[in-house]
N, C-alpha and C positions, 0 to 999 in steps of 0.2 A: 762828478762835474757835468753839468749841462752842456750839451752840444747843440747849438743853433737856438732860435727863437721859436716859441710856440705859436704856430700860424694862427690859432684863435684869437691872438691879441689883436689882430688886423681885421677881425669881423666887426663890423660897425653896427649891425642889427641883429636881433633874434626874433624868432617866431613867437607871436603871442597866441595863447589858446583861445578858442571859441567861449563865449559866454556860458554856453551849455555843454556839458559832457554827458553823453549817453553812455552808461556803464553796464556791461552785460556780463553776467557770472555764468561760467560753464564748467560741467564736469561730465566727462564721458570716459569712464575707465576702460572700456572695451566695446567693440562694435558687434555684439551678439545678444541674443536674448532681449531683455528689456530695452537695452540700448542699441539694437541692430539698426534702427533709423535715426538715432540721435545726431550723427554728423549732418544728414540731410536737414533735420529740423533746425539745427545750429545755422546751416547755410541760409535757410528761408528766414530765420529770425533776423540775421544781420541785414540781408537784402531788403526785407520789408522795413526795417528801421530806417534805411537810407533812402528809400523811395517816397518822395514827395511828403517829408515830415513836416514841411510848413516853415521850418526855421533852420538855420545853419547850426551844426554842432560838431564836435569832436567825439570819435568813438574810442571808448576804452573796453577792452575785454580782459576779464581775469580768468585765466583757466586753472581750475582747482586740482591739478593733478591728473589730467587726461592722458589717454593712450597716444602713442607716437603719431598715428595717422592724424588725429585730431590736432595735436600741436603742430605738425607740419602743415596743415591747411591754414592755420592761424598765422604762422610765420610768414607763409607765402602771401596771405591777405595784407599783412603790414608791409611786406617788401613792395606790393603793387599800390600801396597808398590807400587802402581801403579801411584800415584800422590805424589810428594815430597813436595809441598807447596799448602795449600788450604786456600783461604780466603772465609769466608762466611759472606757477607754483610746483615744486618737486612733488609735493604730497598734498592730499586733501586737508585743508585747514578747517572744513566745515563752512557753512554760510556765515556764522558769526565772525570766524577769523578772516574770511575774505572780505566781509563788509568793513571791518576795521580798517583794512588797507584801502579798498576802493572808495568808500565813502569819505575818508579823510584825505586820500591822495588824489582824487579827481581834480584837474586843474580849473575847472569852471566854477562859476559862483552858483550855478543850478546844476544839480545832478538828476538825470533821468535814468532810473535804474530799471533792469529787467532780468529775470531768469532767462536762460537761453532757450526756452521753449515758448517764448512770446511771439505772437505774429501781430504786426502792426498794420493799420489802415492808413491811407494817405490823410494828412493832416493831424496826425495823432499828437505831435509834439507842439504844434501851434496850440491846439485845443487845450492841452494840458497847461501851458504857460498862461492861456487866457483865464482859467479858473484860478490858478496860482496867484495872479496878479490882479484879478478882480475882487475876490473875496478877501476880508481881512484876516491876518493872522493864520494864514493856511500852513498846515504842517506837511501834508503830503497829498497828491492827487494821482489817482489810479485812472488810466485811460480807457476802462471799461466799467459799464454799470453792472453790478450784480449785488446780491444781498449778503451782507457781511454781518457779523456778531454786533447787535446793537449795544453791547457792553463797551465796545471799542470806538464808538462815536457819540457818547454822551456829552461831550464838550462841543460837538458841532450842533447836536441838537438844542442844547442849551443857548447857544448863540442865535439859532434860528428863532426860537420861541422869544428871546428878549427883543428881537428886531421884529417880531410879528411878520416874519418872512418864511414860514415853514408850512408845508402841507404834507398829509399823510394819505397814502393810497397806493394804487397799482400803477406806477409809472413806467416800469420796464416791461415791454411787450413780452408776451409768453414765448414767442419764438426765440427772442434774444436771451430770455432767462434759460429755456431749455438747452440751448446751444453751449452756453457756458457750463452748466451744471452737468451735462453730459460729459464735457471734456475732463471733469475731475473724477469720473468714474461712478457717478450715481445712476441708479436705475430710473427709468421714466416714471415709476410709481412713486419713488422717493421724491422726484423733483416735483411732481404735481402736487404731492402733499405740502411740500416746503413752499411752493408758489402760493397755495390757497391759504395757508396758515401764517404768512408773513406778509410784510408791507414794505413801501419804499418811503423814505423821507426826502421830500424836495424842498430845496431852499433856493431863494432868489435874492440877487445882490446886483443893483445897477441894471437891471433887466436880463441878467445872465442867470440861467438856472443851473443847478448842480444837484446830484444826489448825495445824501450823507453816507460816508463809508469810503474806504480805500484798502489797500492790501499790500502786504510785503513782496508779492511776486511780481509786481510792476508798480513803480511810483516815481513821480516827479517831485522834488523838493529843493528848497534853498540848502546850499552846504552849510551855511552857519547855523541853520536850525538843526540839521542831522548831527552836527558836531556835539550838541548838548546830550545826545544819547549814545555816544561812543565812550569807551569800548563796550563791546558785547562780550560776554563771557559765557559761552555755550560749550557744553562738553559732549554734545552729540552733532553729527553732521547736519541733521535736519530736526524738525520737531520742536524747536524752540524759537522759531523766528517770530512768533506772535509778540514776542517782547517789544519789537519796534512798534507794531500797531498800539500796544498798551502804553508805552511810554509817551508816544505822540499825544494820545488822547489825554493822559494823566497830567500832562503839561499844559493842557488847555488849548491845544492847537485844533483847527479845522481839518478834517479828514473828508476828502470830496472825490466824486466821480463824475464825468459828464453824462447827460442824459442818453446820448447816443453811443454806440461802442466804437472805439477807435483801436482796440486791441482784442486778442483772443488767446487763449491758451491752448496751444498745439498738444500739450503732454509729450509723450515719447514716440509719436508716429504722425505722419502726414496723412494717414488714412483718415477719411471723413472730415477733413479740415475744409470748411467752405472756401472755395476758390482755389484750392491746390489740388493738383493731381499728381499723386506720388509716381506715376508711370509716365507722365509727360504726354499722354494721348489725348487729353481733354475729356476723358470719360471717367465715370465714377469707378472707384476701386471695387473689385468684386468683393462680395461679402461671403465669408466661409460658410459652407453649408452646415457646420456644427456650431455656428455662433449661438444660436438660441440655447443649445445645451451648456455652452461655456458661460453664457450670461445667467443661468439658472442660479439665484443667490447662494444655495448651500454648496453647490460645485464651485463656483467663483470664489467663495470665501475660503474653501479648503485649498484650492489651487494656488490662490495668491499667498495664503500663509506659508504653504510649501516653498514657493518661490522666494519669498522673503527670507525664510530660514536658511535656504541655500545660499542666498546673496550674503547674508551675515557671516556664514561659516567661512566663505572665501575672502570677503572684502571688508569685514568689520572686525577683525581680530586685533587684539592690542600689539603694538610693535614690539619685535624682539629686543631684548636688552643685551 
């Protein structure tokens, strides 16, 4: 038998979510090796998203089975009112599994997704929404220009050609191009060759310019559009996320980026990230004296392969039955 009346019956109003949900996916299994700076990277990501985004939003964080230190930080952030929605998964569901929950469960009608190593610049959200709402039939907008696989923006190019609103050329400045490609581990020689042998596609709509392309690491999209591509069935934690890029393009949606950068990939460390000092001193981080040797392609390939093998031995084993 019930005792008393539920006090919730006397509540006359409930909170309404913001129109936009910023959704960040995080995974930090431990704080050493590759992940030694990952908690600091996560903190910078969340702070930068909140700093002068240009539009109001609710913040949703999905933690994909991180270590206790990271989960404790996230719980405290929610307790302090800096995270509105927090999902703590007991185990790593992979990016596909996390997307199925995040992209369908976000309360806003627009979802601005980011990996937890994304650094945002002031105005990033307002600029993303401007492109989303200026161009027709937009599937996703990534807040940074870089060169993506042309096979994934054929629908965007087709629209631009029909509207006679497309230009081909070098629209991304070399410094902007170099900055991003370095962050994903490419050598300067590889980056230079890529820059010289590729091009940008610039489109114009109602006086607003955008570059063709977008990416799964950071994007803004309408929730009802994303719903068309769910669920994702990925049997690996990473490596299959291009399914989203392919599905959005195949469905005929535009995939766009601003001409200027409003986001940056920090990868797994704050070292050498523009405007970020990992030591808090305002000085550039010291460069290890053996860096040139470590960056020598044959040495780099061997060491990274060894590290990858060790990680898989410890953290990519099938669960015991």
